[in-house]
N, C-alpha and C positions, 0 to 999 in steps of 0.2 A: 682617181682610182682608189678603190676600197682596199686598203692593205691592213696587215695586222697592226694593232695599236702598239705604239711605243711604250716601254715600261714607264710607269708613273714615277715621278720624282718624290722621294720620301718627304713628307711634310715634317715640319718642326714639331717635336713632341713638347707640350707645355711642361714646365717644371712642376713638381708636386706641390700641392697647396699646403700652406702651413695650417696647423690645427687651429680651428676656429672656436667660437664660443660653445658650440655643441660638444666638441671634444673635451674642452675643459670641464663642462658640466658633467659629462660622463665620468671623467676622472674623479671629480669631486664626489659624485654619487658612490663610486666604488670605494673611495676612502671612508666615506661615512658609513657604508654598509659593513666594511671590515671592522671599523671601530665599534659599531653597534654590536656586532657578533662577539667581539672580545669583551667589552665592558658589560654587555647584557647576557653573558653566558649563563648566569644563574636562572634566567628566564628561558633562553633559547634551548638549553640542553634538555630540560624536561619536555619542551614542546617537540623537539626533534625525536626524542625517545618515544613520545606518544604517537607521532606520525608513523614511525617505523613499526611500532607495536600494532598499530591499527592495520597496516598492510599485512602483518603476520596473522592477525585475528580475523581479517576480512573473509578468507576462505572458510574459516570455522563458522562464522556467522551465516555465510551463504549456505553452508551445509545444514545448519540447524533450521534455517528458513525453508530449505527444500523438504524437510521432514515435517512441515506444517506447524512450526513454531512461529509465534509472532516476532515482530522486530524487537520489541523491548525484552521479552524473555531470552531471545537468542543473544542479544548483546550482553545482558546481565550474566548469562551462563558462561559465555566466552570470557568475559572479564574476570569473573570469579575463578574460572579455571586457570587463567593466567596468574591471578593473585595467589592462588593456592600453590602453583608451581614455584613462583618467586619466593613465597614465604617458606616453602619446604626446602628449597635449595639454600636459602639464607640460614635456616635453622641447622641444617646439616653442616654448612660451612662454619658456622659459629662453634658447633661441637668439635669439628675437626681442628679448628684453630686453637681452641682451648686445650685440647688434648696434646697438640703439638707443642704448645708453649710449656706445658707441664713436663714433657719429656725432653725438652732441649737440654737442660743441665746434665742429663745422663750421657749425652753425646759429647760432652766437653772433654772427657778423658781420651776418647778415640781420636778426636781432632788434635789434641795435644801430642798424642803418640805419633800421629802421621806427620805433624809439623816437625817433631823431633827427628823422625826418620829422614825427612827431606833436608833438614838442616845438617845432618851428618853426611849427607851425600854431596852431589855436585852443587846443589844450592847453598849448602853450608860453606863449601870452599869459596864459592863466588862471593858469599856474604862476608867471609873473613877478609878476602882481598879488598872489598869495598870499604870495610871498616878500617883496615890498615891505611888505605889511601886517605880516608876521611880524617884519621888521627894525625897523619902527617900534615895535611893542610891546616887542621885546627891548631897544631903546635906552632906552625910557621906564622899563622895569623896572630896567635897570642904573643909570640915574641915581638913581632912588629908593633903590636898595640902597646906592649909594656915599654918598649923603647920610646915610642912617641909620648906616652904618658909621663915618663920620667923627665923627658926634655921639656915638656910643657908645664909641669907642676912647679909652683913657686917653692922656694926653699922654706922649710919649716911649715908648720900649720897642718893640722890633721885634715884628712879627707872626709867630708860629710858622708854619713851612711844613710842608705835608703831605709825608710820605715814601711812596714807592711800595714795596709789599711784593709779591714774586713767590713764588708757591707752585710748587715743582717736583714734578710728578707722577712717581712711580716708573715705570720701564719695566715694561710688562705681562709677566706670566709666560707660559710656553708654554701652561699650562692655560687661562689667561684668553683668549689668542689663539685657542686651539682652540674654546673656548665661544663667542666672538664670531663666529667664522667658520662653525662647524658648527651652531650653535644655530638660525639661521633655516632651515637645510636639514633638520635632524633632526626638528624639531617638526612640520612638515607631514607628513613621512613617517610619523611615529609616529601621527598622527591618522588618516591613510589606512589604516594597518595595523589600528588598533583598529576603524575603521568596517567594513572588509572582514571582520574576524573576527566582529563582531556580525551583519553581514548574512548570513554563512554560517549562523549559528545561527538567525536569524529565518526564513530560507527553509527550513531543514531541519526546524524544529519549528513550522511555521505552524499546523497543526491543534491541536497541544498548547497553544500560546499562545491560540488562538481559544477552546478549551474552558475555559481558565482565566478569560478575559474573560467568557465566558458564565456561569461560576460566580459571578463577582463582580457582574455587572450584570443577569443575566436568567435565573437558574436556575429561576424559577417558570414560565416559558414557553419550553421548550427549542427547540421547532420554530420559533417566531417569531424568537427571538433568534439562532438559528443561521442562518436565512435572512437576517436583517438584517446579521449580521456578514459573511457571504459576499458579500452585495450591496454592502455598504460597501467591503470590500476590493477588489472588482472595479472599482467605480466610481472609487475613489481611484487604483488602479493605472492605469486608462485615462486619467484626467485628468492625472496626473503625467507619464505617458509622452507624452501629446499636448502638454502644456505644455513639456516638455523638447524635443520635436521642433520645436515652433513657435519656441522661443528659439534652438535650434540653427540653424534655417533663417534666422532674423533675423540671427544672427551671421555665417552664410555670405554672406548678401546684403551686409551691411555690409563684410565683408572683401573681397569681390569689387569692391564699389563703390570702396572706398578704394584698392585695387590699381589700378583703372582710372584713378582721379584722380591717383595717384602719391604718395599719402601713405606714408611709411616704415612698416615693420612692420605690414602690414594684418592678418596673422593674429592678432597680439596684440590689436589693437583689436576684431576680430571676436569673439574669445573673451570679451574684457572686456564687450562689448555684450550678448552672450548671457547672461552671468552677471548683469549689472546689470538686465536686463529682468525678472528675478524680483522686483525692487523695483517695486511698482505705481505707475502713473501717471508718475512722474518718473525712473525708473531708466534708461530708454533715452535720454532727453534728457541726463541727467547724464553718461552714458557717451560722449556726443558732444563734451563740452567739451575733453577732452585731445586727441582727433584734430584738432579745429578749431584748437586752440592750436599743435599740431605743424605743421599745414598752413600756418598763418601764419608759423611760424618757417622753414619750408623754402622757400617760394615768395617771391621778392622782391616780387611783387605780392600782390593779395588774391583772385585768382580761385580758387586752390586752396582757401582757407578758405571762400569762399562756396559752392563746389560741395560741400564736405564737410558744411557746415551744412545745405544743401538735401537731401543724402542722408538725414540723420537726420530732418529735418522731414517728409519724404515717406514714409520706410520705416515709422516707428512708427505713424502713423495708418492706413496701409495694412494693417499686420498687426493692429493693435488693433481696428479698426472694420469691416474687410471680411473678412479671411481667417479670423480666430479665430471670429467668429459663424457662419461657414459650416461650420467643422469641428466644434466642440463646444459651440455655443450662445454666447449673447451675454454670459453672466455666469459668474463663478466660484462663484456661490452666496453671495457675501458682499455686505453692504451697503457702499456707498462709505465711509461714516463708519467702519465697522468695519475696513475695509482700512487707512485712515489711522491709526486708533488702534492697531491691531495692529502696524503697521510701526514706529510710535514706541515702542511697548512693547517689542517684541523687539529693536529697535535699541538701546534704552537698556540692556536686560539683557545682550545678547550682542554688541553692536557691529556691525561690517560683516556678519559672518556672520548675525546676527539680522535685518538688513535683507533679506538674500536668502532666508532661511527663513521670514519672517513670513507671506507669503501661502500657500505650500504647507502650513505647519503649521496655520494658522488654518482652511484648507479642510478639513483632516483633522478638526479639532475640530467643525466645523459638521456634517460628514457623520455623525460619531459621534452628535452631538446629535439628528440626525433619526431615528436608529435606536434609540438606547439611552435609555430613559425617564429614568434618573437623571442623564443628561448633556444633557437637553433645553434647559437654560438656555443652553448654547452656541449652539444654533440660534436661540433668541429674541434673544440679545444681539448675535450676530455675523452671522446669516443675513440674506438679502435678502427673506425671506418676510414678509408682513404680520404684525405682532406680535399682532394680534387674529384670532380665527377669523371665518369669514363670519357666524356667528350673532352674535358679539359686535359685529362691525362694523355689522350691521343694527340691533341694539338701540341702539348708541351714536348712530347717525345719527337714529334715530327719537326718542331721548331729547333730542337737540339740536334737534329740529324742522327737520331738513334733508332733505326728501324728494328734492331734486335730486341730492345726492351719493349718497343711498341708491339712487336710480335708476341713476346711473352705475355703482356697484358691481354692482347687479343686472344691468345690461346686459352687463357684462364676464363675469359668471358664467353668463349665459344662452347665451354662446357655447360653453359646455362642458356644459351640463345643460339639461333640459327645464324648462318653467315649473312644472309640478306638482312636480318635484324641488326647484326653488328655493323654492317655497312651503312644501313639507313640511320640508325639511332646514335651511332658513335662516329664512324669514319666521316660520313658526309657532313654531319654537324661540326666536326672538328675542322674540316676543310672550309666550312662557312666562316668559322671564327678566324681562320687564317686569311681568307679573302677580305673579310671586313677590316681586319687589322692592316692589311696591305693597302686597302683603300684609304684608311686613316693616316697612312704614312708611318706607322710604328713598326712595320716589318720591312727590312731592307731587301734588296734584290738578291743578295747572297743567301739570306735566310729563306727567301722564297724558293731558290733553287734547291736548298736542303730539303724543304718540304716536298717538292716535286719528286726528287730522287728517293726520299724515304718512303713516300706513298707508293711509288712505282715498285720499290723493292718489297713492300708489305703485300701488295696485290699479287706479285709473282710468287711469294711464299705460300699464299693461299690458293694457288691455281689448282691444285689437286684435291682440295678439301671440298666435299659435297655440301650443297646447301640443303640441309635437312634439319628438322627440329630435334634438338638433343633430348635424350631420355633423362629426366631428373627424378631421382627417388625422393618423393615427398616425405618419406619416413625418416630420412637422414637429415632433414632440414632442421636447423637449430631453432627452437621456438622463440629465442631472443632476437632472431634476425628480422627486425622490423625495418622495412625500407625507410631510409632517411628522406627528408624533404627534398634534398638535392637529387636523389635517385628517382623520386616520383616525377620530377620534371622531365626525365628521359625514360618513359616506360618501355617495356619490351612488347613487341608485337610479333608473335611467333607464327603468323599465318604465312607459311612458305608457299611460293607460287608452284603451280603444277609443271607438267612437262609438255613439250611440243609434240604434235603427232609425228609418227615415223616419216622419214624422208619420202618413202614411196607413196604415202597417202597425201602428200602436199601437192599443191599446184606446181607447174613447171617453174614459175617465177620464184618459188620458195625452195627449190631443190639444190640451189648452189651451196658452196662451202660457207659463204658469208652473206646470207640474205639480208642482214641488218647492218646498216652503216651508221656508226655512232660519230656524230660530228661535235667537236668541242665548241663551246661559245667563245667569245673573245676575252673572257676573264682570265686572270693569271693561273687559276687552278681548275678551269672547266675541263681541260684535257684529262686531269686526274679523275674527275667524276665520270667522264665518258669511258675511261679505261675500266673503272669499277662496274659500270653498267654493262659493258661488253663482256666482262668476265661472268657476271650473273646470267646473262643471256646464254652464254655457252654452257653453263652448268645446267640450264633447263632446256637444252636441246636445240638452241638456235645459234648458228655460227654468226659471229659479229667481228667487225674490224673498226679501228678508230682512225678518224681523219682529223688533223688539226684544223684550226680556224683558217689558217692561211690558204688551204686548198679550196675554200669556197669564197674567196675574195672576188671582186669584180673581174680582176685581170686573170685569175687562174681557175675560175669555176668551169670554164669551157673544157679544161683538161681533166676535170674530176672523173675518176674511173667509177662508173656505175654498173659495170658488168656483174650480173648475178645479184644485184641489190633489189630487194622487194619492199624494204621499209627503211626510213631514215629517222634517226633519233638525235635530237639536239639537246645538249646539256648546258645549263646556266647555273652558276652558284651565286653571283652577286648582281643580278639584273634588278633594276628598280625603275619606278616611274612608268612612263610611256616609252618603251624601247623601240625607237624608230629603226635602229640598225637591225633588230630582229625581224621587223616587217620587211625590210629590204632583202635580208638574207632569205626569208621564206619566198619572196617573189622570184629571186634568182633560182632557187631550188625548184619551184614549180615550173619555171621556164625550161630548166635543164633536165628535170625528171618529171614530166607530166604523168599523172596517174599513180605515182608512188605515194602512199600515205606517209605523212610526216608527223612525228610525235615530238613535242617540246617538253622537256623536263625542267621546270622552274623549281629547283630544290628548296629555296627559301619559302617555307610554308606561309601562306597568308598574303602572298603578293597580289596586287590589284588585278593582274592578268588572270589569275585563277578565279577570282570572285566576280569579275565583270565579264559577263558573257559577250556583250557587244564588242568590247575591246578584244576579246579572244577571237571573235569572228573577223574583226578588222585586220588582225595580224595575219590570219590565214592558215594557221596550223590545223590539222585534223584532230589531234588529241593533245590535251594538256594534263600533265601529272605533277605531283608534288613529292614523290618518293621513288626510290629505285624499285621497290617492290611493285608499286603501281605501274611503273614503266615496263617491267618484265611481264606483268599480267596483261597489260594492254597489247604488247607484241604477241603474246600467246593467243589472245582473243582474235587478233587480226588474222593470224595464220589459220586458226580454227575456223573462222568465218569463211576465209578463202577456200578452205578444204571441205566445207560443208560437214564438219565434224559434229556429232551430237553434243559434245562438250560445249560447243559454242552456244547452242540454244540454252543450255543450263546456265 
């Protein structure tokens, strides 16, 4: 007698393998790369600056080429424009620094007066208390030392006195003087020259470099890789240009504000604030420490320092939380933890320059990780996308027995996709993962019961939600939202099935309350798939009920209630090979319900049954489908054909 299968015994899970030679080689390569970045920073810093500057200048070159300038003139004009801006800012900063250095001695009196005032107040009393304690400790230690010296000294004999030795430094040579004076000037100019030369070559040979990257990372799919590279370069250029513009606007605002307050050298502090704003979270506030200290030194009172501090405390939240989200989205695409870690990492490797380059360089790595499969780990480690795919999130929440959080995730996804799309591309694939793991023995019976109950609760929560395509405003879409490689493996299909004809227009066999009978396969989660299919059928105008596999066994199929049933749908999640039990089940159903069409849903896409027409005919089903949406549409076509509806012919 064909009865329900007994639960599988969980197999032994093999222990995790120890790291092999490949893991050790990966670790060695990582150590070598970090060491090369540290010891070769004199070479890599200009190279990275050139790459980032080329992203900034690429839109300018593209604009010049659109107005019918050649490649070479466009590149030269863009580089000369950047050089002019850099030299102009450098000259202004040099003038401001020289002026500030000249005026610093004048602020010494103000600083001394404020320090004297602080010493006379609470700080002075605290300092006096600390000095008194220090004197007492010092006296006690001197007495103890004198007593020990007296006891240890021999009788008679003078104590040798220490003699002062002075080392006379030789006068510096003219070459040393020239190195000390010109070194701080020549080194930045050399770096700027190297950067500009590399930028020229990068802009002149963009297509050639792109083709070489395609050859390295994606020669097997030239079209997709070419589009990805172009899209990544375009998005990075737009982001860096917008970020540079935002930081420049922040620096202009700070400079004007400091000029209005009366702080000396406002241009210097404006440029310094614009540069420091590349350091995430704390850069703008750190840049305000020196202007606040200078304001306290200039003003005999404290009003100028208070106004300066207020300027930074108001400007940074205004730009960070109001203006930036309006311009190019709320996020850089990096997780907050990744921003902090990358800042510490690049700051350790390359010092202050690394602090400024950390965020732009990390954004570059994340965007490449979203487009290039071999670099996807950058997007996983550093990006702000969920580390798990929607399918894995669903399975993980079901496995944990947490339908509430699964519903929260589902509600968020249903804002961008229909319910049938969510069930097909997320829920059903998550149940497939669970069924596969149960077959491998890594899911226990208790965990399987958790998954069943959680899935049932989730389906009940969505009982009153219609299956319609949501309205998504394309204008509010963040341009930086590029689908990750993991998200592309689960694409959205928003083709929502139609509605069944009204009851009065159907044949008599289809006018019952539940004309569709959804029978679960003999897999552990097939009943959950049948429950989802039945709900989708109800949402599209066809009543449906679910029957477990036990009701169609050899001994119980004669008692199967087929009153009002016009179509039978069977669901399988983990069927494979040549399923003899499915053939026997179809034979029993044809004998018990002759003339009733039977649909078989083999949800694992690509099964042999779906691709082998002869095998499908041998099994005996009328319709085979590979998705819930196809199953609903097949049922709708069947009732339309039976009704003679014009929609059926279409």
